[in-house]
N, C-alpha and C positions, 0 to 999 in steps of 0.2 A: 631691122631686127626681127628675128623669127622665134616663135615659141616663147613669148615673154611670160613671165609669172605675174602673179597679182602685185607684188611689191615693186615691180618694175613699171607699172602703169603710168606713173608720173613722167618717166622718161619717154614713153611711147607717146603720150599725149603732147609733150613738148616738142618732140621730133615731128609730130604731125603738124604742128603749128608752123615750125620753121620751113618745112617742105611746102606747105600751102602758101606761106608768104613769098617763097622764092618763085613758085609757079605764078602767083598773081602778078608779081613784079615783071616777069618775063612777058606775060600776056599783055600787060597794060603799059609796058615800056616805062615803068617807074622804078627809081633806084631806092631799094629798101636795105641797102648794104649795112647802114648803121644800126638799124633794128635787127637785122639778122645776125650781126656781129654780137650784139648784146644777148640775143637768145642763145647763140652758140655758146657764149661764155657761161650764161646760166645752165645751159645743158651739161657742159663739163663739170661745173660745180656740183649740180645735182647728182651726176653719175658718181662722182667721188663720194658724196655724202651717202649715197645708197650702198654702193658696193664696199665701202670701208666699215660699214656697220651692219654686216648681214648677221641676222639672228640665227640660232641653231635651227629653228623651225624653217627658216628661209633657206638654210644650207641643206636641209633634208629635201626640200623641193628642187633645189639645184642638183643633188645627187641623183634624183630620180627623173631628172628632165629627159624627155623622149628623145631628144637629140644629143644627149651626152655621149661622148665617144666610148665605144665598147672596145674589148680586147682586139678584135679584128680590125677595128678602125685605127688602133694605135700601133699595132705591130709593124706595118709597112714603113712608118715613119721613124721607128727606132732600131729595126733590125733589117738585115738583108737575108736573101736566100731562105726565106721561111718556107718550110715544108710541113704541112699539117698531117699528123698521124691519127688514125681512127681506131676505135674499138678497144674493149677491155679484155678480149680473148676469152670471155666467159659467157656474156649474154648479148651484147650489142654495142652501138655507138650512141652515146648520149650527146646530143648537140648543145646541151647547156654548158658543157665544158669542152673547150678546144685546146689543142696543144700540138707541139711538134718541135722540129729542130730550126735553128736559125743561127745567124752570126751577128754578134755585136762587135763593131769595129773590127771585123774579120775573125774574131774568135768564137768558136762554137759554143752554143748555149742551148739549153732546153727552155721552152716558153709554155706555160700552162695558164689558162684563164677561164673565169665564167663568161658566158657569152649570152647577152640578151638579144631579142629579136629586133629588127629595124621597122617592122610592120606587123600587123595582126597575124597574118600567115606565118610569118618567120617566128614570132613570139610563141605561137602554139607549138610549132615544131621544136623550139628550144626551151619549152616550158617556163617561159618568161625569165630564164636565166637561173632556174631552180633545179639543180641536178638530181637525178636518180643514183642509185648505188653504183651502176655501171659507169657513170661519170667520174666518181671518185676513184673507181678501180682503174679506169683508163689513166687518170692522173697519177695513181700509184705505179702503173707500169711505166710511164714516161719517166717518173722520178728514178726508179731503180735502174732504168736503161742509162739515164744521165750519170748516176753514180758509177755504173760499170765503166763508162767511157771517160769519166773525169770532167764532165761538163757542168758548169753552174747552172742552177735552176732559178728561173725568174717566174713568179705567179702573179696574176692579175686578179684581184678580187673585186666582184661586182654582182651581188646576189642578195635577195630579201631573205634568203634561206634555202635549205635543202628541200626538195619537193615533199610535201606533207601527205600525199595520197596513198591509198591502199597499195597500189603497185609497187611504189617504193619500199613500203614497210614489208611487203611480202618478199622482196628480193634483198633484205637486210640492210636497210638504210643506216640504222645506228651502228652496226658492225663496220660498215664501209667508212663511215666518218671517223670512227675511233681508230681503225686500221691505218687510215690516212694519216692521222695525227701521230700514231706510233712510227710509222714509216719515216715521216718528215722529221721527227725528233732525232733519228739516228742516221740521217744521211750524211755522208762523208764528203760532201761538196758544198760550196757555199750556197746559201738559199736566200734570196731576196723577195719579199712579198710586197705588193703595192695595192693599197685600196683605191680604186679608181672611181668608184660610185658608191654603192651601198654595200656595206659588209654586215651581213645579218647572221647571228647565231652560229651554230656548228656548221651550217652550210658554208660560211666564210672561213671559219677557223680550220676546216678540213684541208684547205690549201694555203693556210696562213701561218704555219709553224716555221718561220724563218729566222735566220741570224739577224736580219734586219726587216722590220716592218715600216714601210713608208705610206703616206697618205696624201692624195691630192687635197688642195685647200679646202674645197667644198664637199669633200667626200665625208661619209658617216660610217661609224664602226660600233656595233652594239651587240649585246647578248640576246636582245629581243628587239624586234622593230618597234618603232614609236606607236604604231597602230596596235600591235599586240600588247604592249604595256598599257596603253590607254584602254583596252578591252578588259584587262585584268583589273587595273586600278579603279576605273570609273564605269566599267561596263558599257563604254561607249567608244568605239574605234575613231569616231570623228574628232576626239580630242587628242589626236596624234601630235598636233602642233605643240599643245600644252606639255605632252609627255616628252617631246624633243627638247623643249627648253629645260627640263629637269634631269634628263638622263646623262648629260655630259658625253655626248656621242660625237662631238666634232673633232677635227684633227688638232687644234690647239689644246683642247681639253686632254686628249689622250697623250699628247706630247708632254703636258704638264705631269701626267700620271706615269710617265715613262713606259707606257705601253707601246709607243711608236718611236722611231728614231728620228724622223724628219717629216716636216710638212713641205710639200712640193707646191710652189706657187702656180695658179692658174691665170689665164688671161683675164682681164677685167670683165666681169659679167659671167664668168664661168667657162668651163673647158669646152662647152659646145660652141663658143664663139670662134674658136680657133684650134682645131685639132692638131695641127702641125706644131704650133707653139707649145701646147700642152705636152706633145710627144717629146719634143726636144728638151723640156724641163725634166721629164721622167728619165731621158737618156742621160742627162748630165748627173742626175742623182745616182742612177745605176753605176755609171763609170766610177764615181767617187767611192761608193760603198763596196763594189766589186774589188776596187784597188785595195782597199783596207783588209778585205777578207782573204785576198789572194796569197797573202803571206803566212796564213794559218794552215797548219797541216790538218789531216782528217780528224784526230782526236781533239785537237783544239777547236775546230769548228763544232763538233758535238758539244763539247764543254761550254763554248760560248752560247750556243742556242739554249742549252739547259739553264745556264745562269740568267740569261735574259728573261725567260718565263718564270723562273723561281723567285726573281725579284718582284714580279708583279703581285700586288697585294700586300707589300711589306709596309708596316706601319710602326709607329713608336707609342709605347705605353707612357703613363703618367711618370713612371720611374726612369723613363729615358731608355728602356731596354727595347731592342728591335723584336717585333713579332711578325707572324705572317698567318 
């Protein structure tokens, strides 16, 4: 096991005991097969208990796991012939958002996604997956290109939020996010968005206005990060776990609220355990939802997208009349 989180430590310790017993038996020529079998059975039981009862706070840590697959990790397992395109034709190329052309089962699509770094140097270059305005403008350019040529658009969401520094504000961060949302709302091609890690605030929704929004099982999606919420509520960002428990940010919660359409199952222990299995589950969901959307014409796709987001926040009054 690699990169274990705190709640996984009982599994780590039990696996260590099993490995030590196996090694000792080999060295001394003693048969511990019965003991090892019982420990392996206990390990499987404990594994099931832990991973079938993951709390929202624990899911937050899984969503932020440093080995969790990124957009560029998943793309080769889902698509073929991926060609990355760069730049916004206005300022520069923001490495926090990647995108380009690809094929899904032979059919051309446009792929866009947030991209975190894989090490410290890469994270600095990609601003830890927090885009500047030029990143969102690059996404808009690729979306309009996809619309021109009738290609479905698939976005991968994985960011704590848009870059909050002076350089981003000076170049029009809020306008870039708002413009991206406006452009997505009016696209005449199918749009499917998948939250693969952390979907944070406007930085996420800027590429999240799809006909279908899907989430990986251990991903989170929220208007503000649990750390930010804790800072506001309790003036203490270290209470992020407590905030995560209260905020209803997990995939099952959002499915209940009808904010997303599907929860995509991850390998046991999290997506970082098996990139290929995670990608294949995403591909299966994409095929199904694209099949449903492919029968809609341009105006129906726009109306479908409008109705999806218009329904969010709908509630019933005591008189039984719908409100929003």
